[in-house]
Backbone of each chain as nested JSON, in Angstrom:
{
  "chains": [
    {"id": "A", "residues": [
      {"number": 1, "name": "MET", "atoms": {"N": [43.44, -5.321, -41.784], "CA": [42.022, -5.5, -42.09], "C": [41.789, -6.908, -42.65]}},
      {"number": 2, "name": "GLN", "atoms": {"N": [40.699, -7.506, -42.24], "CA": [40.388, -8.846, -42.706], "C": [39.899, -8.821, -44.15]}},
      {"number": 3, "name": "GLN", "atoms": {"N": [40.202, -9.888, -44.867], "CA": [39.756, -9.944, -46.256], "C": [38.243, -10.088, -46.298]}},
      {"number": 4, "name": "PRO", "atoms": {"N": [37.565, -9.164, -46.969], "CA": [36.115, -9.304, -47.068], "C": [35.769, -10.469, -47.995]}},
      {"number": 5, "name": "ASP", "atoms": {"N": [34.538, -10.85, -47.982], "CA": [34.093, -11.919, -48.866], "C": [34.013, -11.33, -50.282]}},
      {"number": 6, "name": "ILE", "atoms": {"N": [35.078, -11.511, -51.032], "CA": [35.17, -10.862, -52.344], "C": [34.545, -11.72, -53.427]}},
      {"number": 7, "name": "SER", "atoms": {"N": [33.684, -11.111, -54.191], "CA": [33.146, -11.79, -55.367], "C": [34.0, -11.373, -56.565]}},
      {"number": 8, "name": "VAL", "atoms": {"N": [34.892, -12.267, -56.956], "CA": [35.779, -11.954, -58.081], "C": [34.943, -11.787, -59.352]}},
      {"number": 9, "name": "GLU", "atoms": {"N": [33.858, -12.534, -59.409], "CA": [32.978, -12.431, -60.584], "C": [32.4, -11.012, -60.697]}},
      {"number": 10, "name": "SER", "atoms": {"N": [31.926, -10.491, -59.569], "CA": [31.373, -9.118, -59.573], "C": [32.46, -8.098, -59.863]}},
      {"number": 11, "name": "LEU", "atoms": {"N": [33.631, -8.333, -59.276], "CA": [34.749, -7.419, -59.505], "C": [35.099, -7.394, -60.995]}},
      {"number": 12, "name": "GLY", "atoms": {"N": [35.132, -8.576, -61.588], "CA": [35.5, -8.694, -62.99], "C": [34.533, -8.003, -63.933]}},
      {"number": 13, "name": "GLU", "atoms": {"N": [33.312, -7.842, -63.484], "CA": [32.303, -7.177, -64.322], "C": [32.475, -5.658, -64.328]}},
      {"number": 14, "name": "LEU", "atoms": {"N": [33.194, -5.148, -63.343], "CA": [33.379, -3.694, -63.264], "C": [34.359, -3.225, -64.335]}},
      {"number": 15, "name": "ALA", "atoms": {"N": [34.197, -1.991, -64.73], "CA": [35.111, -1.421, -65.729], "C": [35.85, -0.239, -65.128]}},
      {"number": 16, "name": "VAL", "atoms": {"N": [37.112, -0.093, -65.522], "CA": [37.917, 1.063, -65.14], "C": [38.322, 1.771, -66.434]}},
      {"number": 17, "name": "LEU", "atoms": {"N": [39.0, 2.891, -66.292], "CA": [39.383, 3.664, -67.487], "C": [40.882, 3.597, -67.722]}},
      {"number": 18, "name": "ASN", "atoms": {"N": [41.244, 3.465, -68.984], "CA": [42.675, 3.512, -69.312], "C": [43.082, 4.953, -69.63]}},
      {"number": 19, "name": "GLY", "atoms": {"N": [44.298, 5.133, -70.051], "CA": [44.823, 6.474, -70.309], "C": [44.117, 7.229, -71.415]}},
      {"number": 20, "name": "GLN", "atoms": {"N": [43.412, 6.495, -72.254], "CA": [42.661, 7.143, -73.338], "C": [41.205, 7.383, -72.937]}},
      {"number": 21, "name": "GLY", "atoms": {"N": [40.88, 7.034, -71.699], "CA": [39.501, 7.199, -71.232], "C": [38.591, 6.077, -71.69]}},
      {"number": 22, "name": "GLU", "atoms": {"N": [39.18, 4.998, -72.19], "CA": [38.377, 3.852, -72.646], "C": [38.118, 2.906, -71.48]}},
      {"number": 23, "name": "ARG", "atoms": {"N": [36.963, 2.254, -71.548], "CA": [36.59, 1.334, -70.474], "C": [37.345, 0.012, -70.624]}},
      {"number": 24, "name": "VAL", "atoms": {"N": [37.874, -0.456, -69.532], "CA": [38.591, -1.736, -69.505], "C": [37.905, -2.608, -68.47]}},
      {"number": 25, "name": "LYS", "atoms": {"N": [37.383, -3.744, -68.92], "CA": [36.718, -4.642, -67.991], "C": [37.791, -5.28, -67.094]}},
      {"number": 26, "name": "LEU", "atoms": {"N": [37.574, -5.232, -65.793], "CA": [38.622, -5.723, -64.881], "C": [38.976, -7.189, -65.128]}},
      {"number": 27, "name": "SER", "atoms": {"N": [37.994, -8.003, -65.469], "CA": [38.285, -9.437, -65.664], "C": [39.295, -9.667, -66.78]}},
      {"number": 28, "name": "SER", "atoms": {"N": [39.411, -8.692, -67.7], "CA": [40.37, -8.864, -68.803], "C": [41.804, -8.865, -68.276]}},
      {"number": 29, "name": "LEU", "atoms": {"N": [42.0, -8.315, -67.077], "CA": [43.356, -8.226, -66.519], "C": [43.885, -9.577, -66.054]}},
      {"number": 30, "name": "TRP", "atoms": {"N": [42.986, -10.503, -65.686], "CA": [43.454, -11.83, -65.253], "C": [42.976, -12.94, -66.201]}},
      {"number": 31, "name": "GLU", "atoms": {"N": [42.597, -12.538, -67.395], "CA": [42.127, -13.494, -68.392], "C": [43.245, -14.44, -68.835]}},
      {"number": 32, "name": "ASN", "atoms": {"N": [44.429, -13.881, -69.057], "CA": [45.545, -14.689, -69.593], "C": [46.751, -14.782, -68.675]}},
      {"number": 33, "name": "GLN", "atoms": {"N": [46.804, -13.927, -67.679], "CA": [47.952, -13.891, -66.755], "C": [47.426, -13.604, -65.359]}},
      {"number": 34, "name": "THR", "atoms": {"N": [48.195, -13.996, -64.369], "CA": [47.841, -13.603, -63.004], "C": [47.954, -12.082, -62.915]}},
      {"number": 35, "name": "ALA", "atoms": {"N": [46.942, -11.472, -62.324], "CA": [46.932, -10.008, -62.23], "C": [47.319, -9.559, -60.831]}},
      {"number": 36, "name": "VAL", "atoms": {"N": [48.158, -8.546, -60.789], "CA": [48.519, -7.895, -59.527], "C": [47.932, -6.489, -59.616]}},
      {"number": 37, "name": "LEU", "atoms": {"N": [46.889, -6.259, -58.868], "CA": [46.226, -4.958, -58.925], "C": [46.566, -4.179, -57.664]}},
      {"number": 38, "name": "VAL", "atoms": {"N": [47.21, -3.06, -57.856], "CA": [47.597, -2.212, -56.724], "C": [46.744, -0.952, -56.778]}},
      {"number": 39, "name": "PHE", "atoms": {"N": [45.947, -0.772, -55.76], "CA": [45.06, 0.386, -55.704], "C": [45.726, 1.486, -54.897]}},
      {"number": 40, "name": "VAL", "atoms": {"N": [45.872, 2.643, -55.518], "CA": [46.521, 3.756, -54.832], "C": [45.472, 4.784, -54.428]}},
      {"number": 41, "name": "ARG", "atoms": {"N": [45.802, 5.471, -53.347], "CA": [44.831, 6.389, -52.752], "C": [44.504, 7.559, -53.678]}},
      {"number": 42, "name": "HIS", "atoms": {"N": [45.49, 8.013, -54.358], "CA": [45.247, 9.121, -55.282], "C": [46.402, 9.224, -56.266]}},
      {"number": 43, "name": "PHE", "atoms": {"N": [46.168, 9.914, -57.35], "CA": [47.249, 10.213, -58.285], "C": [47.821, 11.548, -57.847]}},
      {"number": 44, "name": "GLY", "atoms": {"N": [48.98, 11.564, -57.344], "CA": [49.536, 12.853, -56.939], "C": [50.738, 12.653, -56.071]}}
    ]},
    {"id": "B", "residues": [
      {"number": 1, "name": "MET", "atoms": {"N": [54.982, 3.975, -53.652], "CA": [54.82, 3.937, -55.113], "C": [56.184, 3.85, -55.798]}},
      {"number": 2, "name": "ALA", "atoms": {"N": [57.167, 4.502, -55.172], "CA": [58.508, 4.505, -55.77], "C": [59.069, 3.092, -55.856]}},
      {"number": 3, "name": "GLU", "atoms": {"N": [58.829, 2.3, -54.805], "CA": [59.351, 0.93, -54.791], "C": [58.724, 0.107, -55.928]}},
      {"number": 4, "name": "LEU", "atoms": {"N": [57.445, 0.302, -56.125], "CA": [56.743, -0.425, -57.183], "C": [57.28, -0.014, -58.558]}},
      {"number": 5, "name": "ALA", "atoms": {"N": [57.454, 1.298, -58.733], "CA": [57.944, 1.813, -60.008], "C": [59.313, 1.236, -60.367]}},
      {"number": 6, "name": "GLU", "atoms": {"N": [60.114, 1.025, -59.335], "CA": [61.471, 0.507, -59.578], "C": [61.487, -0.999, -59.845]}},
      {"number": 7, "name": "ASN", "atoms": {"N": [60.366, -1.649, -59.582], "CA": [60.347, -3.11, -59.665], "C": [59.362, -3.665, -60.69]}},
      {"number": 8, "name": "VAL", "atoms": {"N": [58.942, -2.826, -61.623], "CA": [57.974, -3.261, -62.645], "C": [58.477, -4.506, -63.385]}},
      {"number": 9, "name": "ASN", "atoms": {"N": [59.779, -4.536, -63.663], "CA": [60.335, -5.669, -64.42], "C": [60.246, -7.003, -63.679]}},
      {"number": 10, "name": "ARG", "atoms": {"N": [60.267, -6.941, -62.352], "CA": [60.167, -8.186, -61.587], "C": [58.799, -8.846, -61.82]}},
      {"number": 11, "name": "PHE", "atoms": {"N": [57.782, -8.036, -61.994], "CA": [56.45, -8.581, -62.267], "C": [56.392, -9.138, -63.684]}},
      {"number": 12, "name": "LYS", "atoms": {"N": [57.049, -8.459, -64.611], "CA": [57.099, -8.944, -66.003], "C": [57.806, -10.292, -66.048]}},
      {"number": 13, "name": "GLU", "atoms": {"N": [58.888, -10.402, -65.283], "CA": [59.644, -11.668, -65.254], "C": [58.794, -12.82, -64.732]}},
      {"number": 14, "name": "LYS", "atoms": {"N": [57.835, -12.495, -63.883], "CA": [56.936, -13.529, -63.332], "C": [55.709, -13.732, -64.224]}},
      {"number": 15, "name": "ASN", "atoms": {"N": [55.718, -13.074, -65.37], "CA": [54.607, -13.137, -66.311], "C": [53.285, -12.696, -65.665]}},
      {"number": 16, "name": "ALA", "atoms": {"N": [53.379, -11.718, -64.797], "CA": [52.184, -11.204, -64.132], "C": [51.749, -9.898, -64.788]}},
      {"number": 17, "name": "ASN", "atoms": {"N": [50.479, -9.635, -64.712], "CA": [49.925, -8.419, -65.29], "C": [49.745, -7.392, -64.166]}},
      {"number": 18, "name": "LEU", "atoms": {"N": [50.708, -6.532, -64.026], "CA": [50.671, -5.524, -62.96], "C": [49.887, -4.301, -63.426]}},
      {"number": 19, "name": "ALA", "atoms": {"N": [48.965, -3.862, -62.598], "CA": [48.221, -2.639, -62.911], "C": [48.089, -1.797, -61.65]}},
      {"number": 20, "name": "VAL", "atoms": {"N": [48.326, -0.526, -61.793], "CA": [48.095, 0.417, -60.697], "C": [46.781, 1.126, -60.999]}},
      {"number": 21, "name": "ILE", "atoms": {"N": [45.902, 1.105, -60.021], "CA": [44.572, 1.682, -60.22], "C": [44.346, 2.789, -59.194]}},
      {"number": 22, "name": "GLY", "atoms": {"N": [44.041, 3.965, -59.688], "CA": [43.743, 5.087, -58.808], "C": [42.304, 5.518, -58.994]}},
      {"number": 23, "name": "SER", "atoms": {"N": [41.957, 6.634, -58.447], "CA": [40.567, 7.07, -58.591], "C": [40.465, 8.437, -59.264]}},
      {"number": 24, "name": "GLY", "atoms": {"N": [41.612, 9.032, -59.548], "CA": [41.585, 10.361, -60.159], "C": [41.281, 10.295, -61.65]}},
      {"number": 25, "name": "ASP", "atoms": {"N": [41.24, 11.448, -62.235], "CA": [40.955, 11.572, -63.661], "C": [42.105, 10.974, -64.473]}},
      {"number": 26, "name": "HIS", "atoms": {"N": [41.757, 10.19, -65.502], "CA": [42.799, 9.561, -66.304], "C": [43.68, 10.596, -67.021]}},
      {"number": 27, "name": "ARG", "atoms": {"N": [43.203, 11.832, -67.095], "CA": [44.004, 12.879, -67.743], "C": [45.207, 13.283, -66.875]}},
      {"number": 28, "name": "HIS", "atoms": {"N": [45.23, 12.791, -65.623], "CA": [46.367, 13.09, -64.748], "C": [47.42, 11.985, -64.764]}},
      {"number": 29, "name": "PHE", "atoms": {"N": [47.223, 10.992, -65.617], "CA": [48.177, 9.876, -65.664], "C": [49.588, 10.359, -65.977]}},
      {"number": 30, "name": "LYS", "atoms": {"N": [49.676, 11.294, -66.931], "CA": [51.004, 11.754, -67.37], "C": [51.772, 12.359, -66.185]}},
      {"number": 31, "name": "GLU", "atoms": {"N": [51.074, 13.196, -65.44], "CA": [51.687, 13.845, -64.271], "C": [52.11, 12.789, -63.239]}},
      {"number": 32, "name": "PHE", "atoms": {"N": [51.241, 11.798, -63.06], "CA": [51.526, 10.724, -62.105], "C": [52.779, 9.96, -62.531]}},
      {"number": 33, "name": "ARG", "atoms": {"N": [52.862, 9.658, -63.823], "CA": [54.027, 8.92, -64.338], "C": [55.307, 9.723, -64.159]}},
      {"number": 34, "name": "GLU", "atoms": {"N": [55.198, 11.029, -64.418], "CA": [56.387, 11.879, -64.279], "C": [56.857, 11.927, -62.831]}},
      {"number": 35, "name": "LYS", "atoms": {"N": [55.908, 11.991, -61.915], "CA": [56.265, 12.088, -60.493], "C": [56.794, 10.784, -59.936]}},
      {"number": 36, "name": "THR", "atoms": {"N": [56.182, 9.693, -60.358], "CA": [56.521, 8.406, -59.734], "C": [57.505, 7.586, -60.559]}},
      {"number": 37, "name": "ARG", "atoms": {"N": [57.638, 7.929, -61.842], "CA": [58.453, 7.161, -62.804], "C": [57.9, 5.761, -63.008]}},
      {"number": 38, "name": "TYR", "atoms": {"N": [56.636, 5.577, -62.695], "CA": [55.99, 4.291, -62.938], "C": [55.596, 4.235, -64.414]}},
      {"number": 39, "name": "ASP", "atoms": {"N": [56.049, 3.182, -65.111], "CA": [55.755, 3.118, -66.549], "C": [54.918, 1.905, -66.921]}},
      {"number": 40, "name": "GLY", "atoms": {"N": [54.308, 1.272, -65.929], "CA": [53.453, 0.115, -66.208], "C": [52.015, 0.538, -66.486]}},
      {"number": 41, "name": "LEU", "atoms": {"N": [51.137, -0.453, -66.49], "CA": [49.718, -0.198, -66.781], "C": [49.089, 0.648, -65.671]}},
      {"number": 42, "name": "LEU", "atoms": {"N": [48.407, 1.69, -66.101], "CA": [47.795, 2.631, -65.162], "C": [46.312, 2.773, -65.528]}},
      {"number": 43, "name": "LEU", "atoms": {"N": [45.475, 2.638, -64.534], "CA": [44.029, 2.681, -64.774], "C": [43.365, 3.536, -63.702]}},
      {"number": 44, "name": "SER", "atoms": {"N": [42.138, 3.942, -63.974], "CA": [41.424, 4.745, -62.99], "C": [40.021, 4.197, -62.742]}},
      {"number": 45, "name": "ASP", "atoms": {"N": [39.637, 4.267, -61.495], "CA": [38.303, 3.817, -61.072], "C": [37.593, 5.025, -60.446]}},
      {"number": 46, "name": "PRO", "atoms": {"N": [37.172, 5.988, -61.287], "CA": [36.61, 7.227, -60.727], "C": [35.343, 7.021, -59.913]}},
      {"number": 47, "name": "SER", "atoms": {"N": [34.612, 5.962, -60.191], "CA": [33.371, 5.724, -59.436], "C": [33.666, 5.082, -58.076]}},
      {"number": 48, "name": "LEU", "atoms": {"N": [34.897, 4.632, -57.884], "CA": [35.326, 3.916, -56.667], "C": [34.6, 2.592, -56.477]}},
      {"number": 49, "name": "ALA", "atoms": {"N": [33.96, 2.097, -57.541], "CA": [33.202, 0.847, -57.424], "C": [34.112, -0.32, -57.035]}},
      {"number": 50, "name": "ALA", "atoms": {"N": [35.289, -0.407, -57.666], "CA": [36.213, -1.504, -57.34], "C": [36.807, -1.303, -55.948]}},
      {"number": 51, "name": "PHE", "atoms": {"N": [37.169, -0.072, -55.627], "CA": [37.693, 0.235, -54.281], "C": [36.692, -0.235, -53.229]}},
      {"number": 52, "name": "SER", "atoms": {"N": [35.448, 0.101, -53.474], "CA": [34.398, -0.204, -52.507], "C": [34.169, -1.708, -52.391]}},
      {"number": 53, "name": "LEU", "atoms": {"N": [34.093, -2.382, -53.531], "CA": [33.853, -3.831, -53.515], "C": [34.977, -4.564, -52.778]}},
      {"number": 54, "name": "LEU", "atoms": {"N": [36.168, -4.044, -52.894], "CA": [37.329, -4.694, -52.269], "C": [37.563, -4.25, -50.824]}},
      {"number": 55, "name": "GLY", "atoms": {"N": [36.749, -3.338, -50.356], "CA": [36.912, -2.877, -48.978], "C": [38.057, -1.904, -48.808]}},
      {"number": 56, "name": "PHE", "atoms": {"N": [38.459, -1.266, -49.909], "CA": [39.567, -0.309, -49.84], "C": [39.038, 1.107, -49.602]}},
      {"number": 57, "name": "THR", "atoms": {"N": [38.098, 1.209, -48.738], "CA": [37.56, 2.527, -48.443], "C": [37.783, 2.812, -46.973]}},
      {"number": 58, "name": "GLY", "atoms": {"N": [38.044, 4.019, -46.654], "CA": [38.267, 4.38, -45.259], "C": [37.772, 5.779, -45.018]}},
      {"number": 59, "name": "GLY", "atoms": {"N": [37.717, 6.131, -43.804], "CA": [37.273, 7.469, -43.447], "C": [38.459, 8.342, -43.134]}},
      {"number": 60, "name": "ILE", "atoms": {"N": [38.195, 9.467, -42.584], "CA": [39.233, 10.434, -42.267], "C": [40.187, 9.899, -41.202]}},
      {"number": 61, "name": "THR", "atoms": {"N": [39.718, 8.989, -40.335], "CA": [40.591, 8.466, -39.279], "C": [41.731, 7.661, -39.891]}},
      {"number": 62, "name": "GLY", "atoms": {"N": [41.427, 6.89, -40.92], "CA": [42.48, 6.107, -41.567], "C": [43.433, 6.987, -42.333]}},
      {"number": 63, "name": "VAL", "atoms": {"N": [42.904, 8.0, -42.956], "CA": [43.729, 8.873, -43.789], "C": [44.637, 9.744, -42.939]}},
      {"number": 64, "name": "MET", "atoms": {"N": [44.174, 10.159, -41.783], "CA": [44.913, 11.124, -40.974], "C": [45.443, 10.538, -39.661]}},
      {"number": 65, "name": "SER", "atoms": {"N": [45.781, 9.257, -39.663], "CA": [46.311, 8.694, -38.433], "C": [47.667, 9.324, -38.108]}},
      {"number": 66, "name": "VAL", "atoms": {"N": [48.059, 9.224, -36.851], "CA": [49.344, 9.792, -36.423], "C": [50.478, 9.14, -37.209]}},
      {"number": 67, "name": "ARG", "atoms": {"N": [50.375, 7.799, -37.382], "CA": [51.435, 7.087, -38.091], "C": [51.563, 7.59, -39.53]}},
      {"number": 68, "name": "SER", "atoms": {"N": [50.429, 7.846, -40.169], "CA": [50.501, 8.292, -41.561], "C": [51.121, 9.682, -41.657]}},
      {"number": 69, "name": "VAL", "atoms": {"N": [50.907, 10.503, -40.642], "CA": [51.514, 11.835, -40.65], "C": [53.03, 11.693, -40.525]}},
      {"number": 70, "name": "PHE", "atoms": {"N": [53.483, 10.794, -39.622], "CA": [54.923, 10.553, -39.486], "C": [55.508, 10.047, -40.801]}},
      {"number": 71, "name": "LYS", "atoms": {"N": [54.772, 9.135, -41.463], "CA": [55.262, 8.593, -42.737], "C": [55.371, 9.702, -43.781]}},
      {"number": 72, "name": "ALA", "atoms": {"N": [54.391, 10.586, -43.784], "CA": [54.395, 11.678, -44.759], "C": [55.584, 12.6, -44.508]}},
      {"number": 73, "name": "VAL", "atoms": {"N": [55.855, 12.892, -43.23], "CA": [56.982, 13.757, -42.884], "C": [58.29, 13.087, -43.29]}},
      {"number": 74, "name": "SER", "atoms": {"N": [58.377, 11.781, -43.011], "CA": [59.576, 11.033, -43.351], "C": [59.796, 11.02, -44.864]}},
      {"number": 75, "name": "ALA", "atoms": {"N": [58.722, 10.801, -45.632], "CA": [58.826, 10.782, -47.099], "C": [59.26, 12.158, -47.607]}},
      {"number": 76, "name": "PHE", "atoms": {"N": [58.709, 13.192, -46.975], "CA": [59.041, 14.563, -47.374], "C": [60.531, 14.816, -47.163]}},
      {"number": 77, "name": "ARG", "atoms": {"N": [61.037, 14.368, -46.012], "CA": [62.457, 14.56, -45.701], "C": [63.337, 13.845, -46.713]}},
      {"number": 78, "name": "GLN", "atoms": {"N": [62.834, 12.715, -47.238], "CA": [63.617, 11.962, -48.211], "C": [63.475, 12.531, -49.623]}},
      {"number": 79, "name": "GLY", "atoms": {"N": [62.757, 13.614, -49.716], "CA": [62.667, 14.288, -51.003], "C": [61.421, 13.969, -51.811]}},
      {"number": 80, "name": "HIS", "atoms": {"N": [60.541, 13.099, -51.273], "CA": [59.31, 12.789, -51.995], "C": [58.293, 13.895, -51.742]}},
      {"number": 81, "name": "ARG", "atoms": {"N": [57.751, 14.422, -52.797], "CA": [56.753, 15.492, -52.671], "C": [55.427, 15.038, -53.253]}},
      {"number": 82, "name": "GLN", "atoms": {"N": [54.39, 15.208, -52.463], "CA": [53.065, 14.907, -52.996], "C": [52.537, 16.166, -53.649]}},
      {"number": 83, "name": "GLY", "atoms": {"N": [52.2, 16.06, -54.902], "CA": [51.687, 17.227, -55.608], "C": [50.223, 17.418, -55.312]}},
      {"number": 84, "name": "SER", "atoms": {"N": [49.541, 18.1, -56.214], "CA": [48.117, 18.289, -56.01], "C": [47.452, 16.92, -56.017]}},
      {"number": 85, "name": "VAL", "atoms": {"N": [46.508, 16.743, -55.132], "CA": [45.874, 15.439, -54.984], "C": [44.841, 15.228, -56.081]}},
      {"number": 86, "name": "GLN", "atoms": {"N": [44.997, 14.144, -56.824], "CA": [44.043, 13.81, -57.88], "C": [43.319, 12.538, -57.476]}},
      {"number": 87, "name": "GLY", "atoms": {"N": [42.065, 12.646, -57.208], "CA": [41.295, 11.487, -56.784], "C": [40.704, 11.743, -55.416]}},
      {"number": 88, "name": "SER", "atoms": {"N": [40.026, 10.727, -54.898], "CA": [39.404, 10.878, -53.605], "C": [40.436, 10.726, -52.509]}},
      {"number": 89, "name": "SER", "atoms": {"N": [40.465, 11.664, -51.582], "CA": [41.429, 11.589, -50.488], "C": [40.923, 10.696, -49.363]}},
      {"number": 90, "name": "LEU", "atoms": {"N": [39.697, 10.303, -49.441], "CA": [39.141, 9.539, -48.324], "C": [39.111, 8.034, -48.552]}},
      {"number": 91, "name": "GLN", "atoms": {"N": [39.471, 7.572, -49.739], "CA": [39.559, 6.13, -49.864], "C": [40.987, 5.724, -49.576]}},
      {"number": 92, "name": "LEU", "atoms": {"N": [41.161, 4.489, -49.164], "CA": [42.506, 3.985, -48.899], "C": [42.904, 3.071, -50.047]}},
      {"number": 93, "name": "GLY", "atoms": {"N": [44.117, 2.603, -50.029], "CA": [44.564, 1.727, -51.095], "C": [44.584, 0.287, -50.654]}},
      {"number": 94, "name": "GLY", "atoms": {"N": [45.177, -0.531, -51.498], "CA": [45.286, -1.945, -51.181], "C": [45.811, -2.676, -52.394]}},
      {"number": 95, "name": "ALA", "atoms": {"N": [45.86, -3.979, -52.287], "CA": [46.34, -4.773, -53.418], "C": [45.651, -6.119, -53.411]}},
      {"number": 96, "name": "ILE", "atoms": {"N": [45.521, -6.673, -54.6], "CA": [44.928, -8.005, -54.72], "C": [45.619, -8.727, -55.875]}},
      {"number": 97, "name": "VAL", "atoms": {"N": [45.865, -10.002, -55.682], "CA": [46.443, -10.837, -56.739], "C": [45.395, -11.876, -57.106]}},
      {"number": 98, "name": "ILE", "atoms": {"N": [45.059, -11.91, -58.382], "CA": [44.018, -12.832, -58.861], "C": [44.597, -13.665, -60.002]}},
      {"number": 99, "name": "ASP", "atoms": {"N": [44.507, -14.984, -59.884], "CA": [45.074, -15.822, -60.949], "C": [44.055, -16.047, -62.072]}},
      {"number": 100, "name": "VAL", "atoms": {"N": [44.471, -16.745, -63.107], "CA": [43.621, -16.902, -64.294], "C": [42.339, -17.69, -64.015]}},
      {"number": 101, "name": "SER", "atoms": {"N": [42.332, -18.449, -62.927], "CA": [41.101, -19.189, -62.588], "C": [40.141, -18.291, -61.817]}},
      {"number": 102, "name": "GLY", "atoms": {"N": [40.58, -17.102, -61.48], "CA": [39.738, -16.181, -60.716], "C": [39.914, -16.341, -59.213]}},
      {"number": 103, "name": "ALA", "atoms": {"N": [40.918, -17.1, -58.803], "CA": [41.168, -17.284, -57.364], "C": [41.988, -16.125, -56.815]}},
      {"number": 104, "name": "VAL", "atoms": {"N": [41.603, -15.667, -55.634], "CA": [42.354, -14.592, -54.973], "C": [43.56, -15.207, -54.291]}},
      {"number": 105, "name": "ARG", "atoms": {"N": [44.749, -14.813, -54.701], "CA": [45.994, -15.371, -54.166], "C": [46.618, -14.49, -53.1]}},
      {"number": 106, "name": "TYR", "atoms": {"N": [46.162, -13.264, -53.035], "CA": [46.728, -12.327, -52.06], "C": [45.761, -11.17, -51.923]}},
      {"number": 107, "name": "TYR", "atoms": {"N": [45.663, -10.681, -50.694], "CA": [44.796, -9.525, -50.454], "C": [45.429, -8.665, -49.378]}},
      {"number": 108, "name": "PHE", "atoms": {"N": [45.451, -7.392, -49.608], "CA": [45.986, -6.462, -48.613], "C": [45.176, -5.18, -48.667]}},
      {"number": 109, "name": "ALA", "atoms": {"N": [44.644, -4.784, -47.541], "CA": [43.921, -3.509, -47.475], "C": [44.691, -2.57, -46.574]}},
      {"number": 110, "name": "SER", "atoms": {"N": [44.976, -1.396, -47.053], "CA": [45.685, -0.41, -46.239], "C": [44.816, -0.024, -45.051]}},
      {"number": 111, "name": "ALA", "atoms": {"N": [45.444, -0.015, -43.898], "CA": [44.709, 0.406, -42.709], "C": [44.792, 1.918, -42.548]}},
      {"number": 112, "name": "LYS", "atoms": {"N": [45.861, 2.473, -43.107], "CA": [46.086, 3.917, -42.974], "C": [46.721, 4.423, -44.261]}},
      {"number": 113, "name": "ALA", "atoms": {"N": [46.691, 5.738, -44.426], "CA": [47.372, 6.317, -45.574], "C": [48.857, 5.979, -45.475]}},
      {"number": 114, "name": "GLY", "atoms": {"N": [49.478, 5.651, -46.597], "CA": [50.907, 5.34, -46.601], "C": [51.205, 3.883, -46.324]}},
      {"number": 115, "name": "ASP", "atoms": {"N": [50.158, 3.118, -46.046], "CA": [50.278, 1.71, -45.74], "C": [50.158, 0.944, -47.063]}},
      {"number": 116, "name": "HIS", "atoms": {"N": [51.165, 0.198, -47.44], "CA": [51.06, -0.54, -48.699], "C": [51.887, -1.814, -48.612]}},
      {"number": 117, "name": "PRO", "atoms": {"N": [51.569, -2.813, -49.407], "CA": [52.332, -4.056, -49.339], "C": [53.711, -3.885, -49.965]}},
      {"number": 118, "name": "ALA", "atoms": {"N": [54.685, -4.577, -49.425], "CA": [56.027, -4.529, -49.988], "C": [56.03, -5.312, -51.294]}},
      {"number": 119, "name": "VAL", "atoms": {"N": [56.863, -4.888, -52.229], "CA": [56.976, -5.574, -53.518], "C": [57.331, -7.045, -53.297]}},
      {"number": 120, "name": "ASP", "atoms": {"N": [58.233, -7.311, -52.359], "CA": [58.641, -8.705, -52.093], "C": [57.456, -9.572, -51.689]}},
      {"number": 121, "name": "GLU", "atoms": {"N": [56.531, -8.965, -50.967], "CA": [55.351, -9.704, -50.525], "C": [54.478, -10.078, -51.735]}},
      {"number": 122, "name": "LEU", "atoms": {"N": [54.352, -9.153, -52.672], "CA": [53.565, -9.412, -53.885], "C": [54.245, -10.481, -54.746]}},
      {"number": 123, "name": "ILE", "atoms": {"N": [55.562, -10.401, -54.828], "CA": [56.313, -11.389, -55.623], "C": [56.174, -12.775, -54.982]}},
      {"number": 124, "name": "ARG", "atoms": {"N": [56.215, -12.828, -53.658], "CA": [56.047, -14.128, -52.971], "C": [54.669, -14.709, -53.262]}},
      {"number": 125, "name": "ALA", "atoms": {"N": [53.663, -13.836, -53.322], "CA": [52.297, -14.303, -53.63], "C": [52.262, -14.902, -55.035]}},
      {"number": 126, "name": "LEU", "atoms": {"N": [52.992, -14.289, -55.966], "CA": [53.054, -14.823, -57.338], "C": [53.766, -16.174, -57.348]}},
      {"number": 127, "name": "ASP", "atoms": {"N": [54.829, -16.287, -56.565], "CA": [55.567, -17.559, -56.491], "C": [54.683, -18.665, -55.926]}},
      {"number": 128, "name": "ARG", "atoms": {"N": [53.945, -18.316, -54.875], "CA": [53.038, -19.318, -54.275], "C": [51.984, -19.741, -55.287]}},
      {"number": 129, "name": "SER", "atoms": {"N": [51.488, -18.759, -56.019], "CA": [50.446, -19.016, -57.001], "C": [50.953, -19.943, -58.109]}},
      {"number": 130, "name": "SER", "atoms": {"N": [52.175, -19.69, -58.601], "CA": [52.696, -20.521, -59.695], "C": [53.049, -21.921, -59.196]}},
      {"number": 131, "name": "ARG", "atoms": {"N": [53.495, -22.017, -57.929], "CA": [53.804, -23.349, -57.377], "C": [52.557, -24.197, -57.269]}},
      {"number": 132, "name": "SER", "atoms": {"N": [51.462, -23.58, -56.844], "CA": [50.234, -24.367, -56.672], "C": [49.605, -24.732, -58.011]}},
      {"number": 133, "name": "ASP", "atoms": {"N": [50.037, -24.039, -59.081], "CA": [49.532, -24.378, -60.423], "C": [50.32, -25.519, -61.044]}},
      {"number": 134, "name": "SER", "atoms": {"N": [51.52, -25.779, -60.491], "CA": [52.365, -26.82, -61.077], "C": [51.745, -28.191, -60.874]}},
      {"number": 135, "name": "PRO", "atoms": {"N": [51.886, -29.079, -61.859], "CA": [51.294, -30.406, -61.711], "C": [52.029, -31.237, -60.659]}}
    ]}
  ]
}
């Protein structure tokens, strides 16, 4: 699949949940280090 | 997932922030960790907003391709068991590497279920990224 025109800025504004159910802003993941984000289809 | 779980330290050695993001309930993280032995950062995107923005969404054709069925059978034979499915079964996975400047250094979208980037490919992306940062 071709890489879509990704807006990293928009992506960074999104929040995901950590193990405690707390919101984590995605941009915080590449704030200080290069981030490798692996998206898995499901937990199972 | 098993390959990634076994190579978490390689990402640490590269000073990279590795995160696995799924779409299921964060209360299933413990079960996921037990099954996969992945002990790195685990996050959930239940709204699928990030999946969608990154184009990691697919329909039933991607999820149920013939190749993915063969892969599932092969994984089963090797002893890997998929437990109860937690999360959306209709989105696909993928990977992205983003450096501190916000530049995308690597992008991979799964075309089918079971399709994922090799750890070596992700490590090479980190190497390329650090080389281009060097003065």
